C-alpha positions as CSV (number, residue, x, y, z in Angstrom):
1,M,0.0,0.0,0.0
2,R,1.4,3.4,-1.0
3,D,2.4,6.0,1.5
4,L,0.4,9.1,0.7
5,K,1.6,11.3,3.5
6,D,3.3,14.4,2.0
7,H,2.5,13.2,-1.5
8,P,-0.3,15.4,-2.8
9,E,0.9,14.7,-6.3
10,L,-0.7,11.3,-5.9
11,C,-4.1,13.0,-5.4
12,A,-6.4,14.5,-8.0
13,I,-9.2,16.9,-7.3
14,N,-12.6,16.4,-8.8
15,T,-13.5,20.0,-9.6
16,A,-17.0,19.5,-8.1
17,T,-15.2,19.6,-4.7
18,L,-14.7,23.3,-5.2
19,G,-18.3,24.0,-5.9
20,F,-18.1,25.4,-9.5
21,Q,-17.6,28.8,-8.0
22,A,-14.9,30.1,-10.4
23,P,-14.0,29.8,-14.1
24,V,-12.2,26.6,-15.1
25,H,-8.9,28.4,-15.7
26,E,-8.9,29.7,-12.1
27,V,-9.7,26.3,-10.8
28,I,-6.8,24.7,-12.7
29,D,-4.4,27.3,-11.3
30,E,-5.6,26.8,-7.7
31,I,-5.3,23.0,-7.9
32,A,-1.8,23.2,-9.4
33,R,-0.7,25.8,-6.9
34,A,-1.8,23.5,-4.0
35,G,0.5,20.8,-5.3
36,F,-2.0,18.2,-6.5
37,G,-1.2,15.9,-9.4
38,G,-4.4,16.0,-11.3
39,L,-8.0,17.0,-11.7
40,A,-11.3,15.7,-13.1
41,L,-13.4,18.1,-15.0
42,W,-17.2,18.3,-15.5
43,R,-18.9,19.0,-18.9
44,R,-20.6,22.1,-17.4
45,E,-17.2,23.7,-17.0
46,V,-16.1,22.9,-20.6
47,D,-19.3,23.7,-22.4
48,G,-18.9,26.6,-24.7
49,Q,-15.2,27.0,-23.9
50,D,-12.1,26.5,-26.0
51,I,-11.2,22.9,-25.2
52,K,-7.8,23.2,-26.8
53,A,-6.9,26.2,-24.6
54,I,-8.2,24.4,-21.5
55,T,-6.1,21.3,-22.4
56,K,-3.0,23.4,-22.9
57,H,-3.5,25.2,-19.6
58,I,-3.8,21.8,-17.8
59,R,-0.7,20.5,-19.4
60,D,1.3,23.7,-18.7
61,A,0.2,23.4,-15.1
62,G,1.7,19.9,-14.9
63,L,-1.6,18.2,-14.1
64,K,-3.2,15.0,-15.4
65,V,-6.8,14.7,-16.3
66,T,-8.0,11.7,-14.4
67,G,-11.6,11.8,-15.5
68,Y,-14.4,13.6,-17.4
69,C,-17.8,13.8,-15.7
70,R,-20.3,12.6,-16.5
71,S,-22.4,10.6,-19.0
72,T,-25.9,11.5,-20.0
73,Y,-28.3,8.9,-18.6
74,F,-28.9,6.0,-21.0
75,P,-32.4,4.8,-20.3
76,A,-35.3,6.6,-21.9
77,D,-39.0,5.9,-22.7
78,T,-38.6,6.2,-26.5
79,M,-36.1,4.9,-29.0
80,I,-35.6,8.4,-30.3
81,Q,-34.5,9.7,-26.9
82,R,-32.3,6.6,-26.3
83,R,-30.5,7.3,-29.5
84,A,-30.1,11.0,-28.6
85,N,-28.6,10.0,-25.2
86,I,-26.1,7.8,-26.8
87,A,-25.2,10.5,-29.4
88,E,-24.7,13.0,-26.5
89,N,-22.4,10.6,-24.8
90,A,-20.4,10.2,-28.0
91,V,-19.9,14.0,-28.1
92,A,-18.7,13.9,-24.5
93,L,-16.3,11.1,-25.4
94,H,-14.7,13.2,-28.1
95,E,-14.4,16.0,-25.5
96,A,-12.7,13.6,-23.0
97,A,-10.2,12.6,-25.7
98,Q,-9.4,16.2,-26.5
99,L,-8.7,16.9,-22.8
100,G,-6.5,13.8,-22.5
101,A,-8.8,12.3,-19.9
102,E,-7.9,8.9,-18.7
103,N,-11.6,7.9,-18.4
104,F,-15.1,9.1,-19.0
105,A,-17.3,8.5,-16.0
106,L,-20.6,6.6,-16.6
107,V,-23.4,7.4,-14.2
108,V,-26.0,5.5,-16.1
109,G,-29.5,6.5,-15.1
110,T,-32.5,4.4,-14.2
111,G,-36.2,3.8,-14.8
112,K,-39.3,2.3,-13.1
113,D,-38.5,-1.1,-14.7
114,L,-35.0,-1.6,-13.3
115,S,-34.4,-4.8,-15.5
116,D,-35.3,-2.9,-18.6
117,A,-33.2,0.1,-17.6
118,R,-30.2,-2.1,-17.1
119,A,-30.7,-3.7,-20.5
120,Q,-30.8,-0.2,-22.0
121,V,-27.6,0.7,-20.2
122,I,-25.8,-2.4,-21.4
123,D,-26.9,-1.7,-25.0
124,G,-25.9,1.9,-24.7
125,I,-22.4,1.2,-23.4
126,G,-22.0,-1.5,-26.0
127,Q,-22.7,1.1,-28.7
128,L,-20.1,3.5,-27.2
129,L,-17.3,1.0,-26.8
130,P,-16.0,1.1,-30.4
131,L,-15.7,4.9,-30.2
132,A,-13.9,4.6,-26.8
133,R,-11.5,2.2,-28.3
134,A,-10.8,4.4,-31.3
135,L,-10.3,7.5,-29.1
136,G,-8.3,5.7,-26.5
137,V,-10.5,6.8,-23.6
138,N,-11.7,4.2,-21.0
139,L,-15.3,4.1,-20.0
140,A,-15.5,4.0,-16.2
141,L,-18.8,2.5,-15.0
142,E,-19.6,3.9,-11.5
143,P,-22.0,1.9,-9.4
144,L,-24.0,4.3,-7.0
145,H,-25.3,3.8,-3.5
146,P,-28.8,2.0,-3.6
147,V,-30.4,5.2,-2.3
148,Y,-30.0,6.6,-5.9
149,A,-31.8,3.6,-7.6
150,A,-35.0,5.6,-8.2
151,D,-33.4,8.7,-9.8
152,R,-29.8,8.3,-10.8
153,S,-28.6,4.7,-11.4
154,C,-30.0,1.2,-11.9
155,V,-26.5,-0.1,-11.2
156,T,-26.2,0.0,-7.4
157,S,-23.4,-2.5,-6.5
158,L,-20.0,-3.3,-7.7
159,A,-21.2,-6.9,-8.4
160,Q,-23.8,-5.5,-10.9
161,A,-21.2,-3.3,-12.5
162,L,-18.8,-6.2,-12.9
163,D,-21.5,-8.4,-14.4
164,I,-22.0,-5.7,-17.1
165,C,-18.3,-5.5,-17.6
166,D,-18.1,-9.3,-18.0
167,Q,-21.0,-9.3,-20.4
168,L,-19.5,-6.7,-22.7
169,G,-16.0,-8.1,-22.3
170,D,-14.0,-5.1,-23.5
171,P,-10.8,-3.8,-21.9
172,H,-11.9,-0.2,-22.5
173,L,-14.7,-0.7,-19.9
174,G,-13.7,-0.6,-16.3
175,M,-14.9,0.2,-12.8
176,L,-15.0,3.6,-11.0
177,I,-14.9,2.8,-7.3
178,D,-16.2,5.5,-5.1
179,V,-16.0,4.9,-1.3
180,Y,-19.1,7.0,-0.7
181,H,-21.2,4.6,-2.8
182,L,-19.6,1.2,-1.8
183,W,-18.5,1.4,1.8
184,W,-21.7,-0.2,3.1
185,D,-21.5,-3.4,0.9
186,A,-20.8,-6.6,2.9
187,F,-19.3,-8.1,-0.3
188,V,-17.1,-5.1,-1.3
189,A,-13.8,-6.9,-0.5
190,R,-14.8,-9.9,-2.6
191,D,-15.9,-7.7,-5.5
192,I,-12.9,-5.4,-5.4
193,A,-10.7,-8.5,-5.7
194,R,-12.9,-9.6,-8.6
195,A,-12.3,-6.2,-10.2
196,T,-8.5,-6.8,-10.3
197,G,-7.0,-5.1,-13.4
198,R,-10.3,-3.4,-14.2
199,I,-10.3,-0.4,-11.8
200,A,-10.3,2.8,-13.8
201,G,-10.6,5.2,-10.9
202,F,-10.8,5.5,-7.1
203,H,-12.8,8.3,-5.5
204,V,-12.8,9.4,-1.8
205,S,-14.9,11.5,0.5
206,D,-16.8,10.5,3.7
207,W,-20.3,9.6,4.9
208,L,-21.4,12.0,7.6
209,V,-23.7,11.0,10.5
210,P,-26.4,12.2,10.2
211,V,-26.0,12.5,6.4
212,G,-29.1,14.6,5.8
213,D,-28.9,15.4,2.0
214,V,-27.4,12.2,0.6
215,L,-26.5,13.9,-2.7
216,N,-25.0,17.2,-1.6
217,N,-23.7,16.6,2.0
218,R,-20.6,14.5,1.5
219,G,-17.9,14.8,4.2
220,M,-14.2,15.6,4.0
221,M,-12.1,12.5,4.6
222,G,-11.9,11.9,8.3
223,D,-15.2,13.6,9.2
224,G,-17.4,10.5,8.7
225,V,-17.7,6.7,9.2
226,I,-15.9,5.3,6.1
227,D,-12.7,3.3,6.7
228,I,-11.1,4.8,3.6
229,P,-7.6,3.3,4.1
230,A,-9.1,-0.2,4.3
231,L,-10.9,0.3,1.0
232,R,-7.8,1.8,-0.6
233,A,-5.7,-1.2,0.5
234,M,-8.2,-3.4,-1.3
235,V,-8.2,-1.3,-4.4
236,E,-4.4,-1.2,-4.6
237,A,-4.1,-4.9,-3.9
238,A,-6.4,-5.3,-7.0
239,G,-3.8,-3.5,-9.1
240,Y,-4.9,0.2,-9.0
241,S,-1.9,2.5,-9.0
242,G,-3.4,5.7,-10.4
243,L,-4.2,9.0,-8.7
244,V,-6.7,9.0,-5.8
245,E,-9.5,11.4,-6.6
246,V,-11.2,13.6,-4.0
247,E,-14.9,14.2,-5.0
248,I,-17.0,16.1,-2.4
249,F,-20.5,17.5,-3.1
250,S,-21.2,19.8,-0.2
251,T,-23.6,22.7,-0.8
252,Q,-23.8,23.8,2.9
253,N,-20.2,23.5,3.8
254,W,-17.2,23.0,1.5
255,W,-18.9,24.7,-1.5
256,K,-19.3,27.9,0.7
257,R,-15.5,28.1,1.5
258,P,-12.8,29.7,-0.5
259,M,-11.2,27.2,-2.9
260,A,-7.7,27.6,-1.4
261,E,-9.1,26.6,2.1
262,T,-10.8,23.5,0.8
263,L,-7.7,22.5,-1.1
264,R,-5.5,23.0,1.9
265,I,-7.7,20.9,4.1
266,A,-8.1,18.2,1.4
267,K,-4.3,18.0,1.2
268,E,-4.0,17.6,5.0
269,R,-6.8,15.0,5.1
270,F,-5.4,13.1,2.1
271,G,-2.2,12.4,4.0
272,A,-3.9,11.5,7.2
273,F,-7.1,9.7,6.4
274,V,-6.7,8.1,2.9
């Protein structure tokens, strides 16, 4: 297991952690100034911007792009909308390639009929894989906590995500393991071991007690109940050696703070609690 103390270059900051409170070029500079090794961008920050200029800025700052967030949901009530969703994800894949992103995060969506929704997800990912191969961008399927099954994802366990990966059988499809979504699972150790060689990204934050808003009240590492080092040990034993990504949605706390303060504390907690 890697020693992360005093090694912020092994950490990437998902820009959502900073609350989308500044233009993307300022965000890049703040992350680089704090000494981190990478960042993950969101489409909302890139939309309408000069992607070539953003890419150059990131490279000049010495940062990696770990991920690009996130996919348009796949399931839809009509075939026309399903095709439109896949087409929108293809556009995002091209953007991810331009940015040099290591992976494109798949948060897949859901529906009232969960079996049908999963079938649509499998079909949609299958249609994207040839483009992912051609562009050299990995698709990173992210299982979400079951609390999101009704509105965000029909894939709510690592086992389900791995079954999809097995079914499609393509090396450009891997897993995005987020401790916030998987810490509760009694079979997480078994399934992380099963994911050996297929882990495309590793996200950290903490689960607060009480959690309140399950979407926008994630904790800074060390403020909640997740045993993050234990999960990181499993992930690294399964072959993951990439940057560890901090991703915190926090409308009432961290998103109200100056970016420099959030980054300073994230650096401290990364060394102590990850």
